[in-house]
C-alpha positions in Angstrom: -25.2 -3.6 21.5 -21.8 -2.8 23.1 -19.4 -1.9 20.4 -15.7 -2.6 20.3 -13.2 0.2 21.1 -9.8 0.2 19.6 -6.9 2.5 20.3 -4.9 2.9 17.1 -1.6 3.1 18.9 1.0 1.1 20.8 1.8 4.0 23.2 2.1 2.6 26.7 1.2 6.0 28.2 -2.0 6.4 26.2 -3.0 2.8 27.0 -2.3 3.4 30.6 -4.5 6.5 30.7 -7.5 4.6 29.3 -6.9 1.6 31.5 -6.7 3.8 34.6 -10.0 5.3 33.6 -11.5 1.8 33.6 -12.2 1.8 29.8 -12.5 -1.5 28.0 -10.4 -1.4 24.8 -7.7 -3.1 22.7 -4.7 -1.7 21.0 -3.7 -2.0 17.4 -0.8 -0.2 15.8 -1.5 1.3 12.4 1.0 0.5 9.8 1.7 4.0 8.5 4.9 5.9 7.8 4.5 9.0 10.1 7.6 10.8 8.9 6.6 10.5 5.2 3.1 11.6 6.0 4.4 14.6 7.9 6.6 15.6 4.9 3.7 15.1 2.5 1.4 17.3 4.5 4.0 20.0 4.9 4.9 20.0 1.2 1.3 20.4 0.4 1.0 23.5 2.5 -0.6 22.1 5.6 -0.1 24.4 8.6 2.1 22.9 11.3 -0.7 23.3 13.8 -2.9 21.0 11.8 -0.4 18.1 11.3 -1.3 16.3 14.5 -5.0 16.2 13.5 -4.1 14.9 10.0 -1.9 12.1 11.5 -4.5 11.1 14.1 -7.1 10.9 11.3 -4.8 8.7 9.2 -4.2 6.3 12.1 -7.9 5.9 13.0 -8.9 5.6 9.3 -6.3 2.8 8.7 -7.5 0.7 11.6 -11.2 1.3 11.0 -10.8 0.0 7.5 -9.8 -3.3 9.1 -12.4 -3.2 11.8 -15.3 -1.0 10.5 -17.7 -2.0 13.3 -15.4 -0.7 16.0 -15.0 2.7 17.4 -11.3 3.5 16.6 -9.4 6.2 18.4 -6.5 7.7 16.5 -4.1 10.0 18.3 -1.1 12.1 17.5 1.0 14.8 19.1 3.4 17.3 17.4 5.9 19.6 19.0 6.4 23.0 17.4 9.5 25.1 18.3 9.9 28.5 16.7 7.3 27.6 14.0 9.2 24.4 13.1 7.8 20.9 13.6 10.4 18.7 15.4 10.6 14.9 15.0 11.8 12.2 17.4 15.5 11.4 17.8 17.2 8.2 18.6 20.8 8.7 19.8 21.7 9.8 23.3 23.7 12.8 22.0 20.7 13.9 20.0 18.4 13.6 23.1 20.8 15.9 25.0 20.9 18.3 22.1 17.1 18.4 21.9 17.0 19.4 25.5 19.7 22.0 25.0 17.6 23.3 22.1 14.4 23.6 24.1 16.2 24.8 27.3 15.1 28.3 28.5 12.7 28.6 25.6 9.0 28.2 24.9 7.5 25.5 22.7 4.0 24.2 21.9 2.4 20.8 21.8 -0.6 20.0 19.6 -2.4 16.8 20.7 -5.2 15.5 18.5 -7.6 12.6 18.7 -10.0 11.4 16.0 -12.7 8.7 16.4 -13.7 6.7 13.3 -16.8 4.4 13.1 -17.9 2.5 9.9 -15.1 4.2 8.0 -16.2 7.7 8.8 -14.7 10.3 11.3 -17.5 11.0 13.8 -15.5 13.0 16.4 -12.3 15.0 16.6 -10.5 17.4 18.9 -7.1 19.1 19.0 -5.7 20.6 22.2 -2.8 23.1 22.4 -0.4 23.4 25.3 2.3 26.0 25.9 5.5 24.9 27.8 8.6 26.8 28.8 11.7 25.3 30.2 13.7 27.1 32.8 17.4 27.7 32.3 18.6 24.2 33.3 22.4 23.7 33.6 24.2 21.6 31.1 25.3 19.3 34.0 21.7 18.7 35.1 20.5 18.0 31.5 23.3 15.5 31.0 22.6 13.7 34.3 18.8 13.8 33.6 19.4 12.0 30.3 21.6 9.4 31.9 18.9 8.6 34.4 16.0 8.6 32.1 17.2 7.9 28.5 15.2 4.7 28.0 11.9 6.5 28.7 12.5 10.0 27.3 13.9 8.8 23.9 10.4 7.7 23.1 9.1 11.3 23.1 9.7 14.1 20.7 10.6 16.6 23.4 12.8 14.1 25.2 11.1 14.7 28.6 8.2 13.1 30.5 6.4 15.6 32.7 4.7 12.7 34.6 8.2 11.9 36.0 11.4 13.8 36.7 10.9 15.8 33.5 8.6 18.2 35.2 11.6 19.7 37.0 12.9 21.0 33.7 10.0 23.5 33.3 9.4 27.1 34.4 5.7 26.8 33.5 3.2 24.6 31.7 -0.1 25.8 30.3 -2.5 23.3 29.0 -4.5 20.1 29.6 -2.3 17.7 31.6 -3.7 14.5 29.9 -3.3 16.0 26.4 0.3 16.9 27.2 0.8 13.2 28.0 -0.5 12.4 24.5 -4.3 11.8 25.0 -7.1 14.3 25.4 -8.6 12.0 27.9 -11.4 14.1 29.4 -12.9 14.9 26.0 -12.6 11.3 24.9 -14.3 10.0 28.0 -17.1 12.5 27.6 -17.7 11.4 24.0 -17.6 7.7 25.0 -20.0 8.3 27.9 -22.5 10.0 25.7 -22.4 7.0 23.4 -22.9 4.6 26.2 -19.4 3.1 25.8 -18.4 3.5 29.4 -20.1 3.8 32.8 
């Protein structure tokens, strides 16, 4: 019997990636406080590289409790800069400062996905990407934010490499889809093996 697939996220980018891959799914946002969970994990000694996996697990588990007969995909992405985990910002000035902070420097993205079924985690993956911004001028960064603020404010790094944001970078090493927030190839392979797609 074909089982229900739920993406435990309201991310437009993640949903679009699955939709473009012709996957039948629905979206449901888990009601969890991500910032408090991050602090809890950090205070309890969790390595920063493991936080994305912990958050992805929490999201999938939350939705699977409500829909235990569905395959539930939980996803999360964290940005690590100089061993520090950065959080999203809201104000335009903070977005500009975030790009100044990352400018001409290297940072890492950890993207995790966990799939729950019948209230148990049955699959998980974490992908790491290394990104380095080139030395962008202050004027370009300011103009870039003016043109793209409504989109980039939704992301921790305040850039979107699928758009103009790719121009900010000197190099990007890692899986493209994972950088966008979803380890799509790995998820599709799992779903295909389970007869969920195809």
